[in-house]
N, C-alpha and C positions, 0 to 999 in steps of 0.2 A: 506493500500500500505506499504509495507516495504521499509526501507533506500534504500535497493539494489535496487529495481524495480524504485525508485524515482531518484537515479542517473543514472541509464540505460535510463530512459526516457529522461533526461535533456543532456547526450549524445546523445542520437538519433536525438533530436530536434537541439544541437548547434553544434555538430560535434566535430571536432578538435579545436573548440575555448573554449569548456567546458572542462578544465583540471582539474577537481576536481580529487583529489586522487594522485597527482603529488607531489612529495615532501613528508612531513610527511604524509602519507595516513592515518594512524589511527586518527590523530588530525581531518586531514578533514574529516574524515567518521564520528567521532564523532560531529564534528557540524553540519552535515547535519543531523544525526540522531536527535539529540537535538532540531534543528527546527523540523523537521517531526513529534516528539513525543509531541511537544508544539502546534500542528495544529489537526483541527477535519478532519476529509476525506473530508467534501464540500470544506473546505479551503485549501487542496492539490490540489484536482481536478481545483479548480478555479485558482489555479495559474498557473497550467500545462496551461490551457485554456486559458492563459491571456499572457502568456511570452514575454518579451521585444526583440527586434532584439539581443542584446548582452547578453552574460552569466551573470546571476545574484549570489549573494551570498547568503548564508543560511538566511541571515536576510533580504535581499531582497525579496526573496522568501517566508517568512513568510508574510511580509508586501503585497505581491501581493495579497496572502490567504486571509487576512485579508480586503483588500479594494475591492475584489471580489465576495467574497462567497457567500454573499446574493444574487447577480445576475443570478447565474449560476444554473439550476436546476439540481438537483442529481439522479442517478437512485433509483427508489424506493420512490422520493417523490412523495404524492398522489397530483391530482389537488386540488386547493385552491377551498374555498365555493364560488368567483365569478366564478371561470374557470365550475364549475358544474352548474352554475346558481343557487345556493343554498342561496342566500339571504334570511335570513327568514323575516319572515312579520312585526317581531318586528322591524329588522334593515332596513326596508325600510320605516316603519314610523318613526323611527329618523331621518333618511336621508332627508324625506320629510319636517319634523319639523326644522332641521337646513338649508335645502334651504331656508323655507320660512322666517325664523329669518333672516338670509343674504338678501334676498330681501328684507325686511320690512329695516333693517338697511342701506342698501345701497340708500333708497328713503327717509329717513326719517332719519337725523342724532340727531332728539332729542328722537328718539323710545325707547331709553334705561331708559331716563327720564320718558316718559311716563308710560313704564313698571313698574318702580319703584312706581311712583304715583298710579296706579291701584293696585299694590300690598299692599300698606299702606292703600289704601282706603277700601280694601276687609278685612281688619283686622290683616295683616300680620305687626310684629313687626319689624321695621326697626331700625338699630343703630342710633343714633343722627346724626353723621357724614354722612351717606349714606342718611338720609332723607333731610339733609340740603342742599346736592348735588341737588337734581333733585327740590327742592324748589328754588334754586336759580336761576337753569337753564329754570325752568316753571314759574316764578314768573309773567310774563306778561299774560299768559292764566289762563283760570277761572279754 
């Protein structure tokens, strides 16, 4: 989108309340052109889709684009893997492991210490500090 197209879209949205171009029109155009050049197309479209009721200045327009760019799908954006149902089996397994770890942690507040103990007993070398943590916490357990 060119700066002229952007200004026209803002004039159409705000009507006479948007007075960009009055006064020193070359300076005003340069400010809007600078703002537009520092935005990716998705940010420009996001800002136009989320305009506030009162006219914005070029810096406010850039801020709108930055705030809303991630939430507005753009033409040409393909569906995400989740929308395609394309979660790979590796990702599904990782999600299941995470869910299992979360459930175990929510049931047993000392699960972290028991896991450390198991790791050390299976031959993994832990740092002395980490080993002392699980030992202090589980000193009453066999």
